[in-house]
C-alpha positions in Angstrom: -31.8 -23.8 18.2 -29.1 -24.4 15.6 -30.3 -21.5 13.6 -30.2 -19.3 16.7 -26.6 -20.3 17.3 -25.7 -19.5 13.8 -27.3 -16.1 14.0 -25.4 -15.3 17.2 -22.1 -16.4 15.7 -22.7 -14.2 12.6 -23.7 -11.3 14.8 -20.5 -11.7 16.8 -18.3 -12.0 13.7 -19.8 -8.8 12.3 -19.6 -6.8 15.5 -18.3 -3.3 15.1 -14.5 -3.1 15.0 -12.9 -1.2 17.8 -10.2 1.5 17.5 -8.0 0.6 20.4 -5.3 3.2 20.0 -3.6 5.7 17.7 0.0 6.7 18.3 2.2 9.2 16.5 5.4 7.3 15.8 7.5 9.8 13.8 7.5 13.5 13.1 11.2 14.2 12.8 11.1 15.6 9.3 9.3 18.7 8.0 7.1 16.3 6.0 6.7 12.5 6.7 4.5 10.4 4.5 3.7 7.3 2.3 4.0 4.5 4.8 4.1 0.7 4.8 4.2 -1.9 7.5 5.4 -5.5 8.0 5.9 -8.0 10.8 9.2 -9.8 10.3 11.3 -12.0 12.6 9.3 -11.1 15.7 9.6 -7.3 15.0 7.5 -4.6 13.5 9.0 -2.5 10.7 7.5 0.7 9.4 8.9 2.5 6.4 8.0 5.9 5.0 9.4 8.9 3.1 11.0 12.0 4.8 11.5 15.3 3.1 11.0 19.0 3.2 7.6 18.8 1.5 5.1 16.4 -0.2 7.3 16.8 -3.3 10.9 17.8 -2.8 14.3 16.9 -4.1 15.5 15.6 -0.8 13.2 12.7 -0.3 14.7 9.9 1.8 13.4 6.5 3.1 13.2 5.9 6.8 12.8 2.5 8.5 11.5 2.3 12.1 11.7 -0.9 14.2 9.6 -2.0 17.3 9.3 -5.2 19.3 5.8 -4.3 20.7 4.4 -1.8 18.2 4.6 0.7 21.0 8.1 2.0 21.3 9.9 2.6 18.0 13.5 3.0 17.0 15.0 4.5 13.8 17.2 1.7 12.3 17.8 2.7 8.7 17.7 5.7 6.4 18.2 5.3 2.6 19.2 8.4 0.5 20.2 9.2 -3.0 22.0 12.4 -4.0 20.6 12.3 -7.6 16.9 12.3 -6.9 13.8 12.2 -4.7 13.1 8.8 -3.2 9.3 8.2 -2.9 6.6 5.8 -1.6 8.6 2.9 -0.1 6.8 -0.4 0.1 8.1 -3.4 2.1 7.4 -7.1 1.7 8.8 -10.5 2.8 10.4 -12.7 0.1 9.9 -16.5 -0.1 13.4 -17.0 1.3 12.6 -14.9 4.3 14.3 -11.6 3.4 12.9 -8.1 3.2 12.3 -6.5 -0.1 11.9 -2.7 -0.2 10.7 -1.0 -3.4 10.5 2.8 -4.0 10.6 5.2 -6.9 13.2 7.8 -7.6 12.2 11.0 -9.4 15.2 12.2 -11.4 15.3 15.9 -12.4 15.6 16.5 -16.1 16.1 19.7 -18.2 13.1 22.1 -18.3 11.7 21.0 -15.0 10.7 17.5 -16.2 11.3 14.4 -14.1 12.1 10.8 -15.0 10.9 8.0 -12.7 12.5 4.7 -12.1 11.7 1.9 -9.7 14.4 0.7 -7.3 14.6 -2.3 -5.0 16.7 -3.1 -1.9 17.1 -6.4 0.1 17.8 -6.9 3.8 18.1 -9.7 6.3 17.1 -7.7 9.3 15.7 -4.3 8.2 18.8 -2.5 9.4 21.4 -3.2 6.8 20.3 -2.9 3.2 21.8 -3.9 -0.1 22.7 -1.5 -2.9 19.7 -0.3 -4.9 18.9 -2.2 -8.1 16.7 -0.7 -10.9 13.6 -2.8 -11.8 10.8 -2.6 -14.4 10.6 0.1 -17.1 11.6 3.7 -17.1 8.7 6.0 -16.3 6.5 3.0 -15.2 6.4 3.2 -11.5 6.1 -0.3 -10.0 4.3 0.9 -6.9 3.7 -2.1 -4.6 4.8 -5.8 -4.7 2.8 -8.8 -3.5 4.1 -12.4 -3.3 2.2 -15.6 -4.4 3.5 -19.1 -4.7 7.2 -18.0 -4.9 6.6 -15.1 -7.4 6.4 -11.4 -7.0 3.6 -9.4 -8.7 3.2 -5.7 -8.9 1.3 -3.1 -10.9 3.3 -0.2 -12.4 1.7 3.0 -13.7 2.9 5.3 -16.4 4.3 8.7 -15.1 4.2 10.2 -18.6 1.3 10.4 -21.1 -0.7 8.4 -22.0 -1.8 7.0 -18.7 -2.0 3.2 -18.2 -1.1 0.5 -15.7 1.0 -2.6 -16.4 1.1 -5.9 -14.4 4.6 -7.3 -13.7 5.8 -10.7 -12.5 9.2 -11.7 -11.1 10.7 -14.9 -9.7 13.4 -13.2 -7.7 12.3 -9.6 -7.0 14.8 -8.2 -9.4 14.0 -9.3 -13.0 10.4 -8.1 -13.6 8.7 -8.9 -16.9 5.5 -7.3 -18.1 2.9 -10.1 -17.7 0.1 -7.8 -18.9 1.6 -4.7 -20.7 -1.7 -2.8 -20.7 -3.7 -3.9 -17.6 -6.1 -0.9 -17.5 -6.1 2.4 -19.5 -9.3 4.4 -18.8 -9.7 7.2 -16.2 -6.0 7.9 -15.5 -5.2 4.7 -13.5 -2.3 4.8 -11.1 -1.6 3.2 -7.7 -2.7 -0.4 -7.1 -2.7 -3.0 -4.4 -2.8 -6.7 -5.0 -4.0 -9.5 -2.8 -4.5 -13.3 -3.4 -7.7 -15.2 -2.4 -7.8 -18.6 -1.0 -8.8 -20.1 -4.3 -5.8 -18.6 -6.1 -7.5 -15.6 -7.6 -5.8 -12.2 -7.6 -7.6 -9.1 -6.6 -6.5 -5.6 -7.7 -7.7 -2.4 -6.0 -6.8 0.3 -8.5 -6.8 4.1 -8.0 -7.9 6.4 -10.8 -7.4 10.2 -11.0 -9.7 11.4 -13.7 -12.3 14.0 -12.8 -15.9 13.0 -12.1 -17.2 9.4 -12.2 -14.3 8.4 -14.4 -12.0 8.7 -11.3 -13.7 6.1 -9.2 -11.6 3.1 -8.0 -11.7 -0.2 -9.9 -11.6 -3.8 -8.7 -9.9 -6.2 -10.9 -10.1 -10.0 -10.5 -8.1 -12.7 -12.4 -7.2 -16.4 -12.0 -3.8 -17.8 -12.7 -1.8 -17.2 -14.9 -3.3 -13.7 -14.2 -3.4 -12.6 -17.9 -7.2 -12.3 -18.2 -8.9 -9.7 -16.0 -12.5 -8.6 -15.3 -13.2 -5.2 -13.7 -15.9 -3.7 -11.5 -16.4 0.0 -10.8 -16.4 0.6 -7.0 -18.2 3.9 -7.3 -15.9 5.9 -5.0 -12.4 7.4 -5.1 -9.6 5.8 -3.2 -6.1 7.2 -2.9 -3.0 5.3 -1.8 -4.8 2.0 -1.7 -3.9 -0.9 0.6 -5.5 -4.3 0.6 -5.3 -7.4 2.9 -7.2 -10.7 3.3 -8.1 -11.8 6.9 -7.7 -15.4 8.0 -11.5 -15.8 7.8 -11.5 -14.8 4.1 -12.8 -11.2 4.5 -11.0 -8.4 2.7 -10.1 -5.0 4.2 -9.1 -2.1 2.0 -7.6 1.2 3.3 -6.6 4.5 1.8 -7.7 8.1 1.3 -11.4 8.6 1.0 -12.8 12.0 0.0 -16.3 12.4 1.4 -17.1 14.7 3.1 -13.4 15.7 3.2 -10.1 13.9 2.7 -9.4 11.3 5.4 -7.8 7.9 5.9 -10.3 5.0 6.5 -10.7 1.3 6.5 -13.4 -0.4 4.4 -14.8 -3.9 3.8 -14.4 -5.1 0.2 -17.0 -7.5 -1.2 -15.4 -8.9 -4.4 -18.6 -10.7 -5.6 -20.7 -7.6 -5.3 -18.0 -5.2 -6.4 -18.7 -3.1 -3.3 -16.5 -1.1 -1.0 -18.0 -0.2 2.4 -16.0 2.2 4.7 -16.4 1.2 8.3 -13.8 3.1 10.4 -12.4 6.6 9.9 -9.0 7.0 11.5 -8.0 10.3 13.1 -6.8 12.1 10.0 -7.3 14.9 7.6 -5.7 17.2 5.0 -2.6 15.6 3.5 -3.2 12.0 4.5 -3.3 8.3 3.4 -0.9 5.7 2.1 -1.5 3.1 4.8 0.2 -0.2 5.5 -1.8 -3.1 6.9 -0.8 -6.1 9.1 -3.3 -8.4 10.9 -1.9 -10.3 13.8 -3.4 -11.9 16.9 -6.9 -10.4 16.3 -5.5 -6.9 15.9 -5.2 -5.0 12.6 -2.4 -2.5 12.8 -2.5 0.4 10.3 0.4 2.7 9.6 -0.5 5.9 7.8 0.4 9.6 7.6 -1.7 12.7 8.3 -1.6 16.4 8.8 -4.7 16.7 10.9 -2.6 17.9 13.9 -0.7 20.5 11.8 2.6 18.8 10.9 2.5 15.9 8.5 3.4 12.9 10.7 3.4 9.1 10.8 0.8 7.3 12.9 0.1 3.7 13.9 -3.5 2.6 14.7 -4.5 -0.6 16.4 -8.0 -1.9 15.5 -9.7 -4.9 17.2 -11.5 -7.1 14.7 -13.9 -9.9 15.5 
């Protein structure tokens, strides 16, 4: 009898997730993309880039706010006259403020660009501090995760040779290179970090090389996060996001490429080094860069897509057992 109960519990826990809804929450700009999502002080905040195109000199950062994840209000827009603001990522600091990171692409002579990473702080998501530069020039610190009072993030080189670097900060402003060369093979770039219940850090790393050398990598390390082991996940992932559910399971999201580009959710098994897509979201074409927040049994996923013609911002709600 006990074994039967356990089997039923396992079957219930692994029941298929349900896509409850998908809602377009912004299409005001000609091109809207590169999202992130957070739940902060009883409100939802979604941030993304707006511009004329996927790459354009007028890139600005938009912040939307909602109390119910249904009706959204535009509450902030950050701009820079000297460059293209790209890929905003939002997190909550240990002292309960918002930290927003983004890159700025600065035009240089001959058509070249110089990339720098910027950070802003806010108490409410509406009013933001002046931007401060963090990290190293031409090493794009793409996403920040907090653990035991410290911020960690992986930056990737925007000039040759390609590599990624692990940063650590105690305040979200002064970032030091904890591992100067974290990974170097296969043109590594964007990375998402998450921390396990045992204190381990997991890194889902995108690679852009052609063929099998472009498959995503899973890195695992224990504190102080200076020694890493890596597993090849056997598939490409663009714009990766990663979260840990309260029951210890890991969900990854991003752009998957088979049979065509789309945004999807996947189970991540760190021990086996296996990524198993389980839910394709309504998407296609120019798409990906999700944000993930699990709350009250619902996983909410912000992402962008051009499957309806114009590149727009969407929010999906997924029921998980």
